[in-house]
N, C-alpha and C positions, 0 to 999 in steps of 0.2 A: 698782621703784625701790630697794627695800631690797637686793635681790640685787645690783644695780649698785653700791651703796655699799659692800657688804662685799667685792666684787670689787676695787674701787679701794683699799680700805684693807688688803687681804690683805698679810701679811708674806712677803716672798721672802728667804730666806736667801742672803746673797752674802758670799763670803770678803772679809775685811778687805783682803786683798792687792790686790783690785781698785781699792779707793780709793787705796791707796799707789801702784799702777801708774799711775793716772790722774794723781796730783799729781806723780809723777816726771818727767812731760813738760814741767814748768814750774817757775818759781821762785815758790813761795807765800810770802806774808808775812802773818802774823796781823793782823787789824784789830779793834780794840776800839772800842765805841760805847756810850755811856750806861751805863758800868760792866759791860758784857757783851761777849762775843765775838761779832762780827758775821759773821766768815768770813775767807776768804783773799783778799787782793789778789795777783793773779798777774801775773807778768812773764816774758818770754822769757829764755832762757839766752843769755849773750853769743854772738853770731854764730848764734843760732837762728832758725827760722822755722816753728815747730810750731803756735802758736796759731791762725793763720787756718785750718788744716786741722781744728782742733778746735772751730771755730765760736766762738772766743774772740778777745779783743783784749787787748793790753798794758793793764794797769791795771784790767781787770774785777775785780769783787769776787764771788767764789764764795760763795754763802750756803747752798745746799742741794746735796747729791749723792743721787740716786735718791729724792728726797722727804724725806731726812733733813737736819736742820740740820747743817752741817759741824762745829760745836761738839760736837754729840752724837756724831758719827762719831769725832771726835778723842778725846773723853772715854772712849769704849768701845774702848780700845786692844787689847782682846783679844777673840777669838771673831768669829763671823760678824755682819754688819750685817743689820738687818731693814729691807730696802728696800721701797718702795711699788711696785715694778715690777722685772721681770727685768733683770739686767745681763749683757749678752753682750759683743759687740764695741763696743756703744754704750750710753750712759747719758744720762738727762735731768739737766741741771745748771741750778739757778736761779742767775742772776747779777744784779748791779746794774751797769749801764753808763750813764754820763752821767745818773744820777738816775732811770733807768727800770729796772724789774724785768723781766727777760726769762727765758724758759726756752729753753735750747739743747740740741741733741742732739749729744753729743760722743763721740769714740772713745776706747777704752781699749786699751793694748797687749795682744797675745794673752797668754793665760795661760802660765806657764812649765811645761814638761813635767815 
């Protein structure tokens, strides 16, 4: 069990650009709750239709990206992210939708060459 716990908590270095690329697919609006930052409320770009393909819906609140609170990701504006799992073409994102907490697997644009 101890080995499984350390496997789950292992830090995987992920370039910050992967988070930026993920957010670039939508219109994020910061949300504050109880004096702290809760995450990003996301919206489609005008005329866009990307959110359904990302497993997301208009108005979802993104609270975590690859296991990290988005406020922590935003605050560490330099260097790699210490994700709780590898980020490739997909990433796990924790959201709040209609009062429920959900984890969705979402895609990220390919890395720039």
